[in-house]
C-alpha positions as CSV (number, residue, x, y, z in Angstrom):
1,M,125.9,132.8,112.1
2,A,127.1,134.3,115.3
3,V,124.5,135.5,117.7
4,T,125.1,138.8,119.4
5,P,124.2,138.8,123.0
6,G,121.3,141.2,123.9
7,R,122.1,144.5,125.4
8,H,121.0,145.4,128.9
9,L,119.8,149.0,129.5
10,V,118.6,150.8,132.6
11,A,116.6,154.0,132.5
12,V,115.1,156.7,134.7
13,T,112.0,158.6,133.6
14,A,110.6,161.7,135.4
15,C,108.4,164.6,134.4
16,V,107.4,167.8,136.1
17,S,104.0,166.6,137.3
18,G,105.2,163.1,137.8
19,V,102.2,161.5,136.2
20,A,101.4,160.9,132.6
21,H,104.6,161.6,130.7
22,T,106.8,159.7,133.3
23,Y,104.8,156.5,132.6
24,M,104.3,157.1,128.9
25,A,108.0,157.4,128.4
26,A,108.6,154.2,130.4
27,E,106.1,152.3,128.3
28,R,107.5,153.6,125.1
29,L,111.0,152.6,126.2
30,E,109.9,149.1,127.0
31,K,108.3,148.7,123.6
32,L,111.4,150.1,121.7
33,C,113.8,147.9,123.7
34,Q,111.6,144.8,123.0
35,Q,111.9,145.6,119.2
36,E,115.7,145.9,119.5
37,K,115.9,142.7,121.6
38,W,117.4,144.7,124.5
39,T,116.4,144.1,128.1
40,I,115.6,147.2,130.2
41,K,114.8,148.0,133.8
42,I,113.1,151.4,134.3
43,E,113.0,153.5,137.5
44,T,110.2,156.0,137.5
45,Q,110.4,159.1,139.7
46,G,106.8,160.3,139.7
47,A,103.9,161.5,141.8
48,L,104.1,158.2,143.8
49,G,107.8,158.7,144.6
50,T,110.5,156.5,143.2
51,E,109.3,153.2,141.9
52,N,111.4,150.2,140.7
53,R,114.6,151.8,142.0
54,L,117.7,150.8,140.2
55,T,120.3,149.1,142.4
56,E,124.1,149.7,142.1
57,E,124.3,146.2,140.5
58,D,121.6,147.1,137.9
59,I,123.6,150.2,137.0
60,S,127.0,148.5,136.9
61,R,125.7,145.7,134.7
62,A,124.0,148.0,132.2
63,D,125.5,148.6,128.8
64,A,123.9,152.0,128.7
65,V,121.8,154.3,130.8
66,L,118.9,156.4,129.6
67,L,117.9,159.5,131.6
68,I,114.6,160.6,130.1
69,T,113.6,163.5,132.3
70,D,112.3,167.1,132.4
71,I,113.3,167.7,136.0
72,E,116.4,167.3,138.2
73,L,116.6,163.6,139.0
74,T,117.0,162.3,142.5
75,G,120.3,160.4,142.8
76,V,121.7,161.4,139.4
77,E,125.2,161.0,140.7
78,R,124.7,157.2,140.6
79,F,125.3,157.4,136.8
80,T,128.5,159.4,136.5
81,Q,130.6,156.3,135.9
82,S,128.2,155.0,133.3
83,R,127.7,155.6,129.6
84,Y,124.4,157.6,129.4
85,I,122.1,159.5,127.2
86,Q,120.0,162.3,128.6
87,S,116.9,163.5,126.8
88,G,113.8,165.5,127.7
89,I,110.6,163.5,127.9
90,S,108.8,165.6,125.3
91,A,111.7,165.3,122.9
92,F,111.8,161.5,123.5
93,L,108.1,161.0,123.0
94,R,108.2,163.1,119.7
95,E,111.3,161.4,118.3
96,P,112.0,158.1,120.1
97,Q,114.2,156.9,117.2
98,R,116.6,159.7,117.8
99,V,117.3,158.3,121.3
100,I,117.5,154.7,119.9
101,S,120.1,155.8,117.3
102,A,122.1,157.5,120.1
103,V,122.0,154.3,122.1
104,R,123.4,152.3,119.2
105,K,126.3,154.8,118.9
106,L,126.8,154.9,122.7
107,L,127.1,151.1,122.9
108,S,130.4,151.2,121.1
109,A,131.7,154.3,122.9
110,P,134.1,154.3,125.9
111,Q,132.7,154.0,129.4
112,H,131.9,157.4,131.0
113,T,130.6,158.8,127.6
114,H,127.7,161.1,128.2
115,I,125.4,162.2,125.3
116,I,122.9,165.1,125.9
117,L,120.2,165.3,123.3
118,E,118.5,168.7,123.1
């Protein structure tokens, strides 16, 4: 049986207050990716500023990017060449499987594909 190599994702989470939801979303993403056998690196833009900043290399190696945010992200232009999914934090926390389903679709889409979940 062929083994499919794991996927590597990167994400940015950010909420209006920069506290609870930013970190709740990051934690939920980590758990979901673990279940899917995907690796993920998550940058948080919160009350403490930007933590765990994604490098150009992180972004270029990623199979997909998740932008889970309720605010305008700092440095969003870094992702224009990537496949990405954008979702609000509240929507993601309510229906995380919707985002995971979108990621599965995105993984077979051409580079530069952008999915915005309302």
